[in-house]
Each structure stands twice: as C-alpha cells, then as structure tokens.
C-alpha positions, -999 to 999 in steps of 0.1 A, spaced: 330 -705 109 365 -711 128 368 -740 150 357 -733 185 365 -749 218 343 -744 248 360 -747 283 338 -754 311 357 -754 346 333 -773 373 340 -773 413 304 -784 424 271 -771 421 255 -800 405 223 -788 406 229 -763 382 243 -785 355 215 -798 340 201 -764 329 235 -751 319 242 -782 296 207 -780 281 213 -743 271 248 -751 260 236 -781 237 212 -755 220 238 -725 217 268 -745 206 280 -741 171 285 -774 150 320 -772 148 330 -771 185 345 -792 211 337 -790 246 362 -794 273 348 -800 307 371 -796 336 363 -810 371 386 -791 398 384 -816 424 347 -814 430 334 -833 460 301 -840 440 295 -863 410 297 -834 386 312 -854 355 283 -880 358 261 -850 351 277 -843 316 253 -854 289 260 -864 254 260 -831 232 251 -844 196 261 -811 179 298 -810 196 326 -827 174 340 -841 207 333 -837 245 363 -842 267 361 -846 305 390 -840 328 394 -841 367 420 -827 388 426 -847 421 436 -813 437 419 -778 436 438 -753 412 412 -728 415 395 -714 383 428 -701 369 446 -736 367 416 -754 358 411 -731 328 448 -732 318 447 -771 319 416 -770 294 438 -742 272 466 -764 270 447 -792 249 421 -771 233 423 -772 194 401 -744 186 409 -710 166 382 -693 190 385 -702 230 353 -695 248 352 -699 289 318 -706 304 310 -706 339 289 -738 349 264 -717 366 250 -698 336 221 -707 315 228 -692 280 205 -676 252 207 -700 221 224 -671 203 248 -664 231 278 -683 216 273 -672 181 270 -637 190 304 -635 208 319 -653 177 303 -627 155 317 -600 175 353 -616 171 351 -622 133 338 -583 127 368 -569 150 395 -597 145 422 -571 137 424 -557 172 399 -575 192 408 -588 226 384 -604 251 347 -605 242 319 -609 271 282 -615 271 254 -594 289 248 -613 322 212 -611 337 202 -624 372 180 -652 367 158 -641 399 148 -607 388 156 -603 351 178 -572 359 213 -566 343 243 -582 363 268 -573 341 273 -554 309 312 -546 313 329 -532 343 345 -498 352 372 -490 376 368 -462 403 393 -452 429 409 -485 437 378 -503 430 360 -521 401 323 -518 395 299 -538 372 283 -509 355 246 -503 352 241 -531 376 203 -541 383 188 -519 358 161 -536 336 180 -560 312 161 -543 284 172 -510 291 187 -492 262 224 -488 280 221 -525 289 217 -534 250 245 -515 237 277 -534 227 306 -512 236 342 -511 243 351 -516 280 385 -518 299 373 -552 316 347 -581 313 336 -606 336 352 -640 331 318 -659 334 319 -655 297 350 -647 277 359 -653 242 392 -649 226 413 -659 195 440 -685 200 465 -655 186 453 -635 217 459 -662 240 492 -666 229 496 -629 231 483 -627 266 495 -660 283 479 -686 306 456 -672 334 476 -661 365 476 -691 389 482 -666 418 449 -654 414 434 -685 417 396 -678 416 396 -639 417 405 -609 394 421 -637 368 397 -624 343 402 -588 349 440 -592 349 436 -610 313 415 -580 301 442 -556 313 471 -575 296 451 -572 264 445 -533 268 482 -532 272 486 -548 238 463 -523 222 434 -545 220 397 -538 225 381 -556 251 344 -559 240 305 -565 260 285 -578 234 249 -568 241 236 -595 217 254 -625 237 230 -629 267 233 -653 298 215 -656 330 241 -662 358 234 -676 389 267 -662 403 293 -677 431 275 -711 434 304 -730 440 303 -726 476 327 -715 499 359 -723 479 350 -696 457 362 -673 480 393 -690 488 424 -670 487 404 -635 480 425 -613 501 458 -624 485 442 -623 452 432 -588 458 464 -577 472 483 -592 440 460 -576 416 461 -543 430 499 -545 437 503 -554 400 481 -530 382 473 -500 406 491 -475 384 484 -492 351 445 -490 349 424 -461 338 396 -447 361 366 -449 339 334 -450 360 328 -413 348 327 -427 314 297 -449 318 278 -424 344 281 -395 315 263 -424 289 238 -428 318 229 -389 325 233 -384 284 203 -410 282 181 -397 309 184 -361 296 179 -373 262 145 -385 275 137 -354 289 160 -323 282 141 -301 308 161 -320 336 193 -304 329 176 -270 337 164 -281 372 186 -266 402 188 -300 421 201 -307 454 224 -336 460 211 -359 489 241 -380 496 238 -414 512 267 -433 494 293 -452 513 315 -459 484 351 -446 475 337 -432 443 317 -405 457 342 -378 446 342 -390 410 302 -390 407 298 -354 423 325 -342 397 307 -357 369 271 -345 377 290 -309 383 294 -311 345 260 -311 338 246 -290 367 269 -260 374 280 -257 412 260 -288 426 288 -297 443 278 -268 468 243 -278 471 246 -312 488 235 -326 520 257 -352 532 238 -382 552 266 -409 542 261 -440 556 294 -452 568 278 -473 598 247 -487 582 252 -527 576 220 -529 557 217 -531 522 184 -511 524 181 -474 530 148 -461 548 148 -426 543 122 -416 568 145 -428 597 175 -415 582 167 -380 571 155 -350 591 115 -347 584 120 -310 569 136 -329 538 104 -347 529 88 -312 525 115 -294 507 105 -276 475 136 -283 457 142 -318 435 165 -339 449 193 -362 434 199 -393 456 234 -405 456 235 -442 466 259 -474 467 230 -491 444 197 -478 433 179 -509 451 187 -496 487 162 -472 479 134 -498 470 117 -499 505 106 -464 506 70 -463 491 61 -435 521 89 -412 516 84 -410 475 48 -407 478 54 -378 503 79 -364 476 53 -370 448 32 -343 466 59 -316 465 79 -325 432 72 -346 404 107 -352 391 136 -363 411 167 -386 402 186 -415 417 224 -418 407 244 -446 419 280 -455 421 275 -486 395 268 -456 369 230 -458 369 209 -429 367 172 -431 365 139 -411 379 122 -418 410 92 -425 393 111 -456 376 111 -472 414 78 -455 422 56 -450 393 24 -442 411 17 -403 411 -6 -385 433 -41 -378 416 -75 -365 425 -105 -387 419 -109 -369 391 -74 -376 372 -60 -342 381 -27 -338 400 -27 -331 435 -27 -293 443 7 -279 454 27 -306 430 58 -288 418 65 -300 383 96 -299 359 80 -267 343 74 -250 376 109 -254 387 124 -246 354 103 -217 351 113 -205 387 148 -210 384 159 -182 365 189 -185 344 
C-alpha cells in the first residue's frame, strides 16, 4: 500500500477532538503519517492530540496567525511525505473503513482520478449530508441531502464535478498538477476550486460511497464564515463560465429510481405545486417535463419568496380547495424537510389520493408516504371509500 499523509487543520472545536482522533486511530492505515496544524486556535487543541500507535509519525504544527483553511492545509501539504494525501476536517467521526475505501478508489482509478471524497452523514439524524455536489444556476447544492444515508442513491460511488473538502484524497501527482489551495478563498470554496481545476485537467472526481463519516459541520465558530462574501465573489468570478450545470443529471437519477420502484408513476398526470424559492426551479421543471409531458402547463405557483422559515405549513399557505383536489400533486420545494410538519395536510390528502411526489432543489425525489407512511384505513383494514389510487388515476387518465 502506498505511503499516506493525513492532514488535519484545526481551529478550536476542542470538544469534538477526542471522538475525531479515536475514529482516526481506528481508520488509519499502518503506513501513514498524521500532520495536525493548529491555525491560531484560542483553545488548547494541540494538547488534545493523543498518541496514535498505528501512525508512523504524528507531527503537530501551530500558526500564530490565522491563515484560514487554505493556508493551514497548504503548510501541511508542503511537508507531507505521502504518495496519497488525505485532508480531513476535525469535526468528523470516521467509519473504520473510511480512509481505506478512499485509498482503494484512488488505486483502482489511478490513471485518471482527481479528488476523492467520502459520504458524509449528519450525526443527529443519520441522514445524508453530502454524496457529492452539483451546480445549478450560479448555485451549488449537496445532492440527495437529508435522504436516508442507506438510500440506494446515497450508496452509489459516482463521478461528480465537485466534492466537499471535509474529506478529500488525492495523489501527490494530482497535487503537483493542480497546485496548492487558493489562499484568496480562505475558508470557503477552496475545495470546489480544487475540484474544478482537476476537471479542467481531464481528471475524474469521485464520491466514494464506501467511505463514510459523520460530520458535525461548521463547528469552528464565527471564524468559519470569515471572508465568505469575498470568497464567493472570487470563486464565481473565476469559474462562472467554466463549470457544467449538472443538477438535472442527479434529479434524473432520482426520478429514474423512483419510477423503477413503481413504473406506474410515469403514467399519472401530476400537477406541480411550486413552493420553491431557489433559482433552480426552471431546471427542475424542465427535467420533470422529460418524464411527464406538458407538466409545466399543469403548475400552480405558491413560491415562498418572503418566507423566512425552514418549514412550510401547507394548510396556511395553500387554498383549502387544493386539499380536496382529486389529481395527485408533485410538491416542488427547496428541501423536502420543509414539509415534515404537515401531518394534517397529508392525512387529508391520503383520503383523496394515495400517491404523490415531493421533488426538491437538491435533486431528491420521494413519495409523500415516505415522510408520512400512515394510510387511511377502516377498522377492518380496508382503504377509506373514495380514496383515489395510482390505478384509478392511470385508468381514467387516458392516453
């Protein structure tokens, strides 16, 4: 196995370090060095670095001035001796196979591999945080976000344009080709910039689904968001005409999957209930039209541009007659989690139709019954009279 350098930049978050290093010690290959760099923390983070018996060396560095994630990682990369270089955020809890799976992905694709990332999972919910990212219209999204981590779409190793830098593995040859992280980006978008440089060199960035880590995310305090506006401006100024809008590619994967589970869905004349706020609504509607002809003409817009909540309460947002409409809906939202607090609405809808869809701007596609699995039943176990099923809609829809 090639020699590995694991690079861990740290700024504060000392409360997370014991769990991180415990998981790192279990996941670390034997022929690895660990380089920890304290980026001018105000907490005693280096005192929390334990002995790691499997490591060939544990090197601790400290910056007296905060250089941001880009500067800290570049300092560590400049002294790393490994053939494979792995950057890890310090607010992770790694699965034992996480590092070895990324290394295997690199070894199996060494001729054209760029940057390899891991599947990230929310520790609080067990749902998917990131399995790669996609570009929309001047936007970037973590695809399939908040879907169950074990969902088939979240368990596929796939090529992506960009992976999040919370876990990023590459060979030394790739680093020499791409150059260091961009200091100007400080803490923000530097990982995406590196990925796009790899794409321009004809390399494949890969999200390895067998490499899994829980990620607390953004635990470094307010400095995590230092210079965000400047970094956003610099990133889009550099890359605005040099990336591929690929959000629809992931949405097609999601729709193909849900139709493969229930092929009858494609025959239903759905109506779109648009509650989204994001700029990618047009991309999603065009993609839906590939599966449901003329669906753009069957759309009611209730876009929540002035809603500052992360929850959508449908009985207060939609006209009452929609709750009784007999045609199944596709609910178009920014995130499907926005609909979680709608038990009353969907209980009423289940008395009218049995199958509706939720599509969100992170390329997730799911049945409303996935969020609210209860079904209206009589005491004897028969469906409530008048409930319209998939078969009813398909039979009456006509050609």
